[in-house]
N, C-alpha and C positions, 0 to 999 in steps of 0.2 A: 444445604442441602439441596441439590440440583432439581432439574424438574421431572416430572413422571413420563413416559408412554404408556399409550392404552393398555400395555400388556403389565403395566404398574414396574416395570423395570427403572429405578432410581437414577437420572445422569448427575453425573457430578465432577466439572470442570472447572471451577472456582480458580483451582489453584494453578494453572496453564494460564488460563486469564492473569493472577498476580504475578505469574515468573514474568507474564508482559511488562506490567505496567510497573514492576518494581526496578526490571531492567531499562527500561525509560530512563528512569530516574538517575540511576545511576552511570546512565550512559553520559548523562546532562555534567557529570563533575567533569568530563574531562577538559583539559586545557591543552588548547593549540596555539603554537607562537606561528601566525601565519599572516601576508601581509592585507592588510586595508583595501579592499577592492568593491567595485561594482559589477566586474563583471567575474561569475561565479559560471562553473560548468558541473554537476555533477555525471561520474559514470561507474557504472556498474554492468556485471555478468552474473552474479549469486543473488538467491531471491533476495536478501536483505537489502540489496541496492535499493528496492521498493520505496527503502525511506527516502532517496531522493525523487522518489515521486508524490511522495507526501507533502515533502519543505517545497515541492513546488507547483503543487495547488497553496499552499498557504501562501509562497511569495509572490501568488497573482491576486492575494486579495492584501497581504499585508503591506507589499514593496514597492519603491518606483521602478525597479530594475525584476528583471524575469531570473529565477532561476529553474535552468534548462537540467532535467534529468535524460542520458541517455543510457540504453542496456541495450542496443543492441550491434556495439562495435564501431558504428558510426563516430567522427570525428567533426562536427561543425566548420566550417570556412571561418568564420569569427574567432574562433579557440586561438590562441597564439601569444605573445607579449603583451601580459597586460591582465593577462586571466590567469585566475586561478581554478584546475582542476583538480575537482579531489575525487579519487577512483575509489570506487568498495570494492573490498576483496575480503572479506572474512576470512577463511578461509586461508588466503594465499598460495593457493596450488593452482586454481581456474585458470586453465592454459588459453582462455580466450583473454583472459585481464594482457596477457603481456606484449601483444601484439599494438595494441592500445595506449599502452603503458609506454611501449616506443616510438609508436608515433605521437603521443604528447610530449616529448624529449624531443622530438624535434623538431615540433611548432616553437619551442621555446617559451613555451608556459611555466607558470609554477606549479611544483606536482605534488599534493598529499596524498599518501593514501591510509585509507582507515583498516587496517589486518591485525587478525592477531596472531600470524606469524607464517609460513612456509617457504615456498620460494621464491614470492616474491621480495620477502626480506634479503637476497643475496646482494650482498657486495657488486654484483656484476648488472643488478638494476638500483643505479642509487636514485633515492629521492626521499624525501620527509617524510617520515613513515610515526602515523599514529598508532601506536599499539593498544590496544585493545585486550581484553583476557580471554584465554584459549578455555576451551573446551563448553564451550555454550552450546548449544542446538536448539532448533526450532524456531518459536516465539521468543526464547531469553533471547538469543544470540540476534533476531532481529528489534527487539526491543531496546537492545545495548545500543547498536548501530544507531536506532534512528535518534536516540538521544546523545551519542558521540558529533554526529552530521548536525544535528539542529545544534549543538554547541561551537564547531569547527563554522558553520555558516555566520552564528552572531558573529565569531571573533573576526569575520571580513568587515562585517560591518554593512552588510549586505540589506539584512535587517532583521528583527531581534527574534531571531528562532528559536533559542531555547527558553526565553520569553513567556513567548505565546504558548509555546509548546507545554512547558506549566502550570498556563494557565487552561488550556483544555485539560490537561490531566485532572486538574482540582474542580473545573465543572463536572466533569465527566463521572467525578467519586460524588457531588453532590448531588445531581442528578442521576446517578444510579445508569443511565444510558437506557441501552435498551430492555427491554424484558426477556427472561431466560425462556419464557414460550415461544419466543420468536424463533431462533437456534432451532429449538422443539420442530416447531411447522416446517422452517422448509428442510432441515433435515428429513421428516416425512415426505414433503416433493419430490426431491431430489435419490430420495434411496432408489438404486436401480434403473436411475434418469440418468439423463447427461442435462447440465444446467448451463443456463446462459446466467450470467451475471449483470444488471446495468447498475450505472448510476448516472448522477447527473456530471458532465464536464468537470464544475468546480471541484467533484472529491472521488476526480476517476481514480485515486490511490486505493479508496477502499474497493473496487469490484474488480481492479487485477489483484490486490492480497486476498481478497475472497477467493478469487480465483485459485491462486496457488496453493491456498489453506488447502484447496479439493482436489489441488493435483499432487500435493507432499500425502495428503492420505487415502491416494489411490484412486481417485472420480475424476472422470473427464470432466471439464468446463469448458464453456468460452468467458468472454468477457466481451462487454460495448456500454457508448456512454452516451448520454441523452443531453439534449435533445436533436445528435445526431443520428437520429431515428426517421430515414429516407423512408420513399412511398413504396420503393421494391420493396425495403425492410419491412414492413411496416405489413405490403403483402403477404409477405413469405410466412409472418407468424401468425397469420389472422386465417391462412390455409390450414387444412384438415393434416397434412405433413404425413402422410400416410405411410411412405418410409423413412420418415424418423418419429414417429409416435410419440417417446421416450424423451423429446428436447422439454423442458420449462423452464419460464423466463422466473428469475427473479429480480425484483425493482427495490434497490437500495434508496429507501425512498426518503430524503432530509429538506428542513426549508432553505431552499434555494433564497440568497435574494435577489433576485430575480421572479417578480410574479409570474412573468411570460411563462420561463422554464418553466415555472410549477403549475401553469395552467397547459401548458404542452403536455409534463409528465401527467397528468391527469389525464385527458383527454384519449392520449394514447392507451395506455388503463381501459379507458371505458370502450373504445373501438375492440380492442383485443378481445375485451371478456364479451359483449357483444355477438361476436364471429366464434364464440368458446370456449377462447384458451385462454388458459387457467395464468394468472399472473398473480405469484406470491411478492407481496408487498413488504420490507422492513421499515420500521422508522428509525434513523438514525438520526431524529432530532433539529434541532433549529440553530445550533449553535456556532461557534464560528469553523473554518472551514478543517481547520487542524481536529478539531472536537468530535464533527461529524464523521473525519475521514477515520480516527481512534474507534470510536463507536460502529461504525461496519467492518473495520478488522478484527474488531474481539469478535463483532455475530460471526465472521468465517470461522476465526479460529472456533470457535465454540462449534459450529455447526461441523468442521471437519473433526473433531473432537469427538462428535457421536456418530459420525459414520467410521470411524476406526481407527481413528488416530492417525497422529504421523506414521508411514512407514519408510 
């Protein structure tokens, strides 16, 4: 049973959360024949491509080589022969994916497409297809893509993404992650308001996923990274904002390996509260980047479900 609101209504969203976690593990069973390389770039245009952002954060912590994730149609200049490009297009019909696919083919790089089907599988668009189960939606589709992408990245030898993801899942289950009450607290703060979800840069994927979960539930929200919180932004949040009184800040606060970053985040919250700006903090733990990202993502899913579910 989930937590209760002030009116006594009981929220139950564990099944949706479990769908996501189970799908992650199922996705990790995918086996991909892909060349070993230390040059990998993930591309995507649908919401499932947030999986690339999660593994990009993990690579910063675990790999001697970066894992770049691009979700806006650009192709980095270094992508070419010797690079393995992994295109995430779960439904396979997103029109924004086709120009990216053609541009990658022109660069001469290896291409693998993670998809459940659709027109992207047309013989006129030849690529190595990593076929995923059809019919998954929302959090379940996101989880499966995350697991499958981790297995694909690990197959390249860039870093042991799938092993690290399994360890993060086990740690999250042992620790039980965040309190259910966190989701209720955030949902109450955001109801009828506009949220701005911040996280530290080492787990930026959690804030991006949180924002998109809210968007799927029909709620406008924004996202930002800490400590990239410049003076002008701090002053803006400290101002009463009479033209935008509905703005609410949510900070996904975990134990960053950097003491300096933790201090900056604490000082930011202190300054804003002294200036009358409410800051809702959510503790996403102090484990690995993957564990903290998963925890933040799950909080976002829970909050979105409390605020009306996926639309």
